[in-house]
C-alpha positions as CSV (number, residue, x, y, z in Angstrom):
1,M,154.2,-21.6,3.6
2,S,150.9,-20.8,4.1
3,D,147.8,-23.1,3.6
4,K,146.5,-22.0,0.2
5,W,144.5,-25.0,-1.0
6,R,140.9,-25.0,0.7
7,Y,138.8,-28.2,0.6
8,Q,135.3,-28.9,1.9
9,V,135.4,-32.5,3.4
10,T,131.9,-34.1,3.9
11,L,131.8,-37.4,6.0
12,E,128.5,-39.3,6.1
13,P,128.2,-42.4,8.5
14,G,127.1,-45.6,6.7
15,V,125.0,-46.5,9.7
16,S,124.4,-44.5,12.8
17,I,121.8,-44.3,15.7
18,A,121.7,-40.3,15.1
19,P,122.5,-40.1,11.4
20,D,124.4,-36.8,11.1
21,R,126.6,-35.5,8.0
22,F,130.0,-33.9,9.1
23,V,131.2,-31.1,7.1
24,R,134.5,-29.4,7.5
25,V,136.2,-26.8,5.5
26,V,140.2,-27.0,5.9
27,A,143.3,-25.7,4.5
28,V,146.3,-27.5,3.4
29,P,149.6,-26.2,1.8
30,S,149.5,-28.0,-1.4
31,P,146.8,-29.5,-3.8
32,D,146.4,-32.7,-1.8
33,P,142.9,-34.0,-1.0
34,W,144.1,-36.8,1.2
35,A,145.8,-34.1,3.4
36,A,142.5,-32.4,3.5
37,V,140.8,-35.6,4.7
38,K,143.3,-36.2,7.4
39,K,143.0,-32.7,8.6
40,A,139.0,-32.8,8.7
41,M,139.2,-36.2,10.6
42,A,141.4,-34.8,13.1
43,A,139.1,-31.9,13.7
44,I,136.0,-34.1,14.3
45,D,135.7,-35.0,17.9
46,P,135.2,-38.6,18.7
47,E,132.4,-37.4,20.9
48,E,130.5,-36.5,17.8
49,T,130.6,-39.9,16.2
50,H,130.3,-42.3,19.2
51,L,126.7,-43.2,17.9
52,W,128.1,-45.0,14.8
53,Q,127.2,-48.5,14.3
54,S,129.4,-49.4,11.4
55,D,133.0,-48.5,10.1
56,D,131.3,-47.7,6.7
57,A,131.4,-44.0,5.7
58,T,131.1,-41.7,2.7
59,I,133.7,-39.2,2.2
60,R,133.4,-36.4,-0.3
61,V,136.2,-33.8,-0.9
62,E,135.6,-30.6,-3.1
63,R,138.1,-27.9,-3.5
64,V,136.5,-24.5,-2.4
65,A,137.7,-20.9,-3.1
């Protein structure tokens, strides 16, 4: 089965030394926003988030064409 459902996942840390917003567009095989979040989180390199000072984050998931 091909990945037909595309989602834009935006992750913003609550507190960070170098605030940044991480945006990933991922495709999943079914209408499953949580699968999209998991896939996007796996695509973010830990080196990109090493300046986070908190476990708090905002995650926004939107379906895109």
